[in-house]
C-alpha positions in Angstrom: 3.5 -19.6 -45.8 6.5 -20.0 -43.5 6.0 -21.8 -40.2 9.3 -20.3 -38.8 8.8 -18.7 -35.4 9.4 -15.0 -35.2 10.6 -13.1 -32.1 8.9 -9.9 -30.7 8.7 -7.8 -27.6 6.0 -5.6 -26.1 5.9 -3.1 -23.3 3.2 -2.9 -20.6 4.0 0.7 -19.8 2.5 2.1 -16.6 2.3 5.9 -16.3 4.0 7.1 -13.1 1.3 9.8 -12.6 -2.1 8.7 -11.1 -4.3 7.1 -12.1 -1.3 5.1 -13.4 -2.7 4.3 -16.8 -1.3 1.5 -18.9 -0.5 2.5 -22.5 -2.3 0.7 -25.4 -2.3 1.3 -29.1 -4.9 0.7 -31.7 -3.1 -0.8 -34.7 -3.5 0.8 -38.0 -6.1 -0.7 -40.3 -3.7 -1.4 -43.2 -1.2 -3.5 -41.2 -0.8 -7.1 -42.3 -0.8 -8.5 -38.7 -3.9 -7.8 -36.5 -5.1 -4.6 -38.2 -7.3 -2.4 -36.1 -6.8 -4.5 -32.9 -5.9 -3.1 -29.5 -2.3 -4.0 -28.4 0.5 -3.1 -26.2 3.3 -1.1 -27.9 5.8 -3.5 -29.4 6.8 -5.5 -32.4 9.4 -7.7 -34.2 13.1 -7.9 -33.4 15.2 -5.8 -35.8 18.8 -6.4 -36.6 19.6 -3.0 -35.0 18.5 -4.4 -31.7 21.5 -6.7 -31.5 19.4 -9.6 -30.3 18.4 -7.7 -27.1 14.6 -7.9 -26.5 14.7 -4.9 -24.2 16.1 -2.9 -27.0 13.4 -4.2 -29.2 10.7 -3.2 -26.7 12.2 0.3 -26.2 12.6 0.9 -29.9 9.1 -0.1 -30.7 7.8 2.1 -27.8 9.6 5.0 -29.4 8.5 4.3 -32.9 4.8 3.6 -32.1 4.1 6.2 -29.4 7.1 8.6 -29.4 8.5 7.7 -26.0 12.2 8.1 -25.6 14.1 5.4 -23.6 15.1 8.0 -21.0 11.4 8.2 -19.9 11.2 4.4 -19.4 12.2 2.2 -16.4 11.9 -1.4 -17.2 11.0 -3.1 -13.9 10.2 -6.7 -14.9 9.7 -9.3 -17.6 6.7 -11.6 -18.0 6.9 -15.1 -19.4 7.2 -15.3 -23.2 3.9 -15.9 -25.0 3.7 -18.1 -28.1 1.3 -16.5 -30.5 -0.2 -19.1 -32.7 -1.8 -17.3 -35.7 1.3 -15.5 -36.9 4.0 -17.6 -35.2 5.4 -15.0 -32.9 7.2 -15.6 -29.6 6.4 -12.4 -27.7 8.3 -11.3 -24.6 6.4 -8.7 -22.5 8.3 -6.2 -20.4 6.7 -4.2 -17.6 7.9 -0.6 -17.3 7.2 2.6 -15.5 6.8 5.6 -17.8 7.7 9.1 -16.7 5.4 12.0 -17.7 5.5 13.3 -21.2 3.6 13.3 -24.5 2.4 10.2 -26.3 2.7 10.8 -30.1 1.5 8.2 -32.6 3.2 7.1 -35.7 0.3 7.1 -38.2 2.0 4.5 -40.4 1.7 1.8 -37.7 -0.7 3.2 -35.0 -4.2 4.6 -35.4 -4.6 5.7 -31.8 -2.9 5.6 -28.4 -4.9 5.6 -25.1 -4.5 4.4 -21.5 -6.5 2.2 -19.2 -6.1 2.7 -15.5 -4.1 0.0 -13.8 -6.7 -0.7 -11.2 -9.3 -1.2 -13.9 -7.1 -3.9 -15.5 -6.5 -5.6 -12.2 -10.2 -5.6 -11.2 -12.0 -6.1 -14.6 -10.0 -8.5 -16.7 -12.1 -11.6 -17.2 -12.6 -14.7 -19.3 -15.0 -14.7 -22.2 -15.4 -15.4 -25.9 -14.9 -13.4 -29.1 -16.4 -14.3 -32.4 -13.9 -14.0 -35.3 -15.5 -14.9 -38.6 -16.8 -18.4 -38.1 -14.7 -19.1 -35.1 -15.5 -18.5 -31.4 -12.3 -17.9 -29.4 -12.0 -18.3 -25.7 -9.9 -15.5 -24.4 -9.1 -13.0 -21.7 -11.3 -9.9 -22.1 -11.2 -6.3 -21.0 -13.8 -3.8 -22.3 -13.0 -0.2 -21.6 -14.5 2.9 -23.1 -15.8 1.2 -26.2 -12.5 -0.7 -26.8 -12.0 -4.4 -26.4 -8.7 -5.9 -25.4 -8.5 -9.7 -26.1 -6.3 -12.3 -27.7 -2.6 -12.2 -27.2 -2.8 -8.8 -25.4 -5.5 -10.2 -23.1 -3.3 -13.2 -22.4 -0.4 -10.9 -21.5 -2.7 -8.9 -19.2 -3.7 -12.1 -17.5 0.0 -13.0 -16.9 0.5 -9.5 -15.5 -2.6 -9.5 -13.2 -1.6 -13.0 -11.9 1.9 -11.8 -11.1 0.5 -8.5 -9.6 -2.1 -10.1 -7.3 -0.2 -12.8 -5.5 0.2 -12.0 -1.8 4.0 -11.4 -2.2 4.6 -9.9 -5.6 8.1 -8.9 -6.6 6.6 -7.3 -9.8 4.1 -5.2 -7.8 6.8 -4.2 -5.4 9.1 -3.2 -8.2 6.4 -1.1 -10.0 5.3 0.5 -6.7 8.9 1.4 -5.8 9.3 3.3 -9.1 5.8 4.9 -8.8 6.6 6.2 -5.3 10.0 7.7 -6.2 
């Protein structure tokens, strides 16, 4: 197995219409990496992205949930996260998403759903998840019989921390787009 780092990007896409849900996917059960887990739309860099992680994020958003780039306003970038299990370096982008349909690609995505932004900010917590024989300390969010944890939980913690500081450029940027 190769130990080379791989590069990826995800989008924390916030719907512009109240209650300002954040888009999540349930990964298809047959996928090699993290089958059946809850994730933010995103994936590996492709040569067609020209090395631009924003392009990667927007392409993956289109492929996984059918959102055209014209509906997306990227308002921020969170710190890159090093995923240990599959050697990914993941860059999360925060975006506002204009109204329109969310359509899954059944080859990669089993479901798409949203969690209200205020639920994420209020209810993300620390906890443990049992994975086989391992107990993993992680950030957790349980919502409507779905559990967000692991890398996605870590990205949510980074987002919540950036959102809740008294003077938050990220929150200001998101709220400016939501208000327009």
